[in-house]
C-alpha positions as CSV (number, residue, x, y, z in Angstrom):
1,M,-1.4,35.4,42.4
2,L,1.2,38.2,43.2
3,L,2.7,40.4,40.9
4,T,5.0,43.5,41.4
5,A,7.3,45.6,39.1
6,C,11.2,45.8,39.9
7,A,12.2,48.7,42.1
8,S,15.8,48.8,40.9
9,S,17.4,47.3,37.7
10,P,19.2,44.1,38.3
11,E,22.3,43.0,36.8
12,G,22.6,39.9,35.7
13,V,21.7,37.9,32.8
14,F,18.3,37.2,31.0
15,E,17.7,33.7,29.3
16,P,14.7,32.0,28.2
17,A,13.2,30.0,31.0
18,C,12.8,26.6,29.1
19,I,15.3,24.6,26.8
20,A,14.8,26.9,23.5
21,Y,16.0,26.0,20.2
22,S,16.2,29.9,19.6
23,G,15.4,33.2,21.6
24,D,17.6,35.9,23.2
25,R,20.2,36.3,25.5
26,I,20.5,40.0,27.1
27,E,23.1,40.6,29.8
28,L,22.3,43.7,31.8
29,G,25.0,45.8,33.6
30,R,27.6,43.3,35.7
31,G,30.6,42.7,33.9
32,L,29.7,45.5,31.0
33,G,29.4,48.0,33.7
34,K,26.5,50.1,34.9
35,G,24.0,50.4,32.7
36,R,25.2,48.7,29.9
37,F,24.1,45.7,28.1
38,E,24.8,43.0,25.5
39,W,21.7,41.7,23.7
40,D,22.6,38.0,21.5
41,R,20.4,36.2,19.7
42,F,20.8,32.3,19.1
43,T,19.3,29.7,17.1
44,D,20.3,25.9,16.4
45,A,19.0,26.4,12.7
46,V,21.8,26.6,10.2
47,S,21.1,28.1,6.7
48,V,23.0,28.2,3.6
49,D,23.1,30.1,0.2
50,N,22.9,28.6,-3.5
51,E,27.4,28.2,-2.8
52,G,26.6,26.4,0.6
53,N,28.3,29.3,2.6
54,R,26.5,29.3,6.2
55,I,24.1,32.6,6.4
56,D,24.0,34.5,9.8
57,P,20.5,34.3,10.6
58,F,20.5,37.8,12.8
59,P,23.1,40.3,11.2
60,G,23.8,42.7,13.4
61,Y,24.3,40.6,16.8
62,P,25.0,40.5,19.4
63,K,24.8,44.4,19.8
64,A,25.6,46.4,22.9
65,G,24.8,49.7,24.3
66,R,23.3,51.8,27.2
67,F,20.2,50.8,29.5
68,E,17.5,52.8,31.1
69,T,15.1,52.0,33.7
70,D,12.3,54.3,34.6
71,G,10.1,52.1,37.4
72,E,9.5,48.3,35.5
73,R,10.5,49.6,31.8
74,V,14.1,49.1,30.5
75,S,14.7,50.9,27.5
76,F,17.7,49.7,25.1
77,R,19.6,52.2,23.3
78,A,22.8,50.6,20.7
79,D,26.3,52.1,21.0
80,D,25.5,54.1,17.9
81,G,22.6,55.9,19.2
82,T,19.3,53.8,17.6
83,A,16.7,52.8,19.9
84,L,16.2,49.3,20.0
85,D,13.2,48.2,22.6
86,E,11.5,48.4,25.2
87,R,11.3,45.0,27.7
88,Y,9.4,45.4,31.3
89,L,11.1,43.7,34.7
90,L,8.4,41.9,36.3
91,D,8.9,39.8,40.2
92,H,6.8,36.6,40.0
93,R,7.5,33.7,42.3
94,G,10.3,34.7,43.5
95,R,11.6,35.2,39.9
96,T,12.8,38.0,37.8
97,W,11.0,38.1,34.0
98,L,12.3,40.3,31.0
99,L,8.8,40.8,29.3
100,S,8.2,42.5,25.8
101,Y,5.0,44.6,26.6
102,E,2.7,42.3,24.9
103,Q,4.1,39.3,27.7
104,N,3.7,42.1,30.3
105,E,0.1,43.2,29.8
106,A,-0.7,39.6,29.4
107,V,0.8,38.7,32.9
108,L,-0.6,41.4,34.3
109,D,-4.1,40.8,32.5
110,G,-4.1,37.5,34.5
111,E,-2.8,35.1,32.0
112,A,0.1,32.6,32.5
113,M,3.7,33.2,32.3
114,P,4.4,33.2,28.8
115,N,6.8,30.0,28.0
116,C,10.2,30.6,27.2
117,A,9.9,34.3,28.5
118,L,13.5,35.8,29.6
119,V,14.2,35.0,33.7
120,L,17.2,36.2,35.0
121,T,19.7,33.9,35.9
122,D,23.0,33.1,36.7
123,G,24.7,33.2,33.3
124,S,26.5,29.7,33.4
125,P,26.1,27.5,30.6
Protein backbone atom coordinates (compact mmCIF):
# COMPACT_ATOMS: atom_id res chain seq x y z
CA MET A 1 0.00 0.00 0.00
CA LEU A 2 1.41 3.38 -1.01
CA LEU A 3 0.41 6.31 1.14
CA THR A 4 1.96 9.74 0.96
CA ALA A 5 1.25 13.06 2.58
CA CYS A 6 0.47 15.94 0.28
CA ALA A 7 3.39 18.29 -0.29
CA SER A 8 1.24 21.34 -0.94
CA SER A 9 -2.26 22.50 -0.26
CA PRO A 10 -4.57 21.48 -3.09
CA GLU A 11 -7.36 23.76 -4.15
CA GLY A 12 -10.74 22.33 -5.00
CA VAL A 13 -13.83 20.71 -3.62
CA PHE A 14 -13.75 17.77 -1.21
CA GLU A 15 -16.94 15.71 -1.16
CA PRO A 16 -17.92 12.23 0.05
CA ALA A 17 -16.48 9.49 -2.16
CA CYS A 18 -19.84 7.73 -2.20
CA ILE A 19 -23.48 8.56 -2.72
CA ALA A 20 -24.19 10.16 0.64
CA TYR A 21 -27.46 11.24 2.19
CA SER A 22 -25.65 13.45 4.66
CA GLY A 23 -22.13 14.73 5.05
CA ASP A 24 -19.70 17.56 4.46
CA ARG A 25 -18.56 19.49 1.41
CA ILE A 26 -15.41 21.57 1.84
CA GLU A 27 -14.02 23.91 -0.80
CA LEU A 28 -10.44 25.12 -0.47
CA GLY A 29 -9.21 28.16 -2.40
CA ARG A 30 -10.23 28.33 -6.07
CA GLY A 31 -12.81 31.08 -6.58
CA LEU A 32 -12.84 31.82 -2.84
CA GLY A 33 -9.27 33.12 -2.89
CA LYS A 34 -5.97 31.68 -1.74
CA GLY A 35 -6.13 30.37 1.80
CA ARG A 36 -9.92 30.63 2.05
CA PHE A 37 -12.47 27.86 2.58
CA GLU A 38 -16.18 27.28 2.61
CA TRP A 39 -17.52 24.33 4.62
CA ASP A 40 -21.09 23.20 4.12
CA ARG A 41 -23.04 20.29 5.54
CA PHE A 42 -25.93 18.53 3.88
CA THR A 43 -28.61 15.96 4.59
CA ASP A 44 -31.72 14.66 2.90
CA ALA A 45 -33.48 14.31 6.27
CA VAL A 46 -36.16 16.91 6.99
CA SER A 47 -37.17 17.74 10.55
CA VAL A 48 -40.04 20.00 11.55
CA ASP A 49 -41.09 21.60 14.82
CA ASN A 50 -44.54 21.31 16.44
CA GLU A 51 -45.91 24.04 14.15
CA GLY A 52 -44.65 22.30 11.00
CA ASN A 53 -41.76 24.71 10.41
CA ARG A 54 -38.63 23.22 8.93
CA ILE A 55 -35.73 22.95 11.40
CA ASP A 56 -32.24 23.83 10.12
CA PRO A 57 -30.23 20.63 10.68
CA PHE A 58 -26.89 22.49 10.64
CA PRO A 59 -27.25 25.95 12.20
CA GLY A 60 -24.33 28.18 11.33
CA TYR A 61 -23.44 26.36 8.11
CA PRO A 62 -22.08 27.03 5.65
CA LYS A 63 -19.02 28.39 7.44
CA ALA A 64 -16.32 30.40 5.72
CA GLY A 65 -12.88 31.48 6.78
CA ARG A 66 -9.19 30.84 6.32
CA PHE A 67 -7.27 27.58 6.29
CA GLU A 68 -3.60 26.91 6.85
CA THR A 69 -1.56 23.84 6.07
CA ASP A 70 1.34 22.45 8.06
CA GLY A 71 2.58 19.41 6.18
CA GLU A 72 -0.47 17.22 5.77
CA ARG A 73 -2.47 18.96 8.54
CA VAL A 74 -5.10 21.52 7.50
CA SER A 75 -6.41 23.88 10.20
CA PHE A 76 -9.69 25.72 9.71
CA ARG A 77 -10.52 29.06 11.35
CA ALA A 78 -13.89 30.76 10.79
CA ASP A 79 -14.05 34.41 9.78
CA ASP A 80 -14.98 35.29 13.38
CA GLY A 81 -11.68 33.74 14.56
CA THR A 82 -13.16 30.52 15.96
CA ALA A 83 -10.97 27.45 15.46
CA LEU A 84 -13.20 24.85 13.77
CA ASP A 85 -11.31 21.65 13.10
CA GLU A 86 -8.20 20.04 11.76
CA ARG A 87 -8.18 17.60 8.87
CA TYR A 88 -5.39 15.68 7.14
CA LEU A 89 -4.48 15.53 3.46
CA LEU A 90 -3.48 12.14 2.16
CA ASP A 91 -2.61 10.99 -1.35
CA HIS A 92 -3.82 7.42 -1.79
CA ARG A 93 -4.21 5.46 -5.03
CA GLY A 94 -3.93 8.56 -7.17
CA ARG A 95 -6.55 10.59 -5.31
CA THR A 96 -6.30 13.29 -2.66
CA TRP A 97 -8.32 12.76 0.51
CA LEU A 98 -9.22 15.10 3.39
CA LEU A 99 -9.57 12.96 6.51
CA SER A 100 -10.42 13.49 10.16
CA TYR A 101 -7.68 12.67 12.66
CA GLU A 102 -9.26 9.29 13.43
CA GLN A 103 -9.69 8.41 9.75
CA ASN A 104 -6.12 9.42 8.96
CA GLU A 105 -4.66 7.37 11.82
CA ALA A 106 -6.68 4.30 10.80
CA VAL A 107 -5.49 4.47 7.19
CA LEU A 108 -1.88 5.03 8.26
CA ASP A 109 -2.24 1.96 10.51
CA GLY A 110 -3.15 -0.12 7.45
CA GLU A 111 -6.93 -0.06 7.58
CA ALA A 112 -8.97 0.48 4.42
CA MET A 113 -9.97 3.99 3.36
CA PRO A 114 -13.11 4.86 5.35
CA ASN A 115 -16.38 4.58 3.48
CA CYS A 116 -17.55 7.97 2.19
CA ALA A 117 -14.35 9.82 3.21
CA LEU A 118 -13.92 13.26 1.63
CA VAL A 119 -12.06 13.15 -1.70
CA LEU A 120 -10.93 15.95 -4.01
CA THR A 121 -13.39 16.31 -6.89
CA ASP A 122 -13.85 18.81 -9.65
CA GLY A 123 -16.88 20.25 -7.82
CA SER A 124 -19.41 19.39 -10.53
CA PRO A 125 -22.90 18.53 -9.27
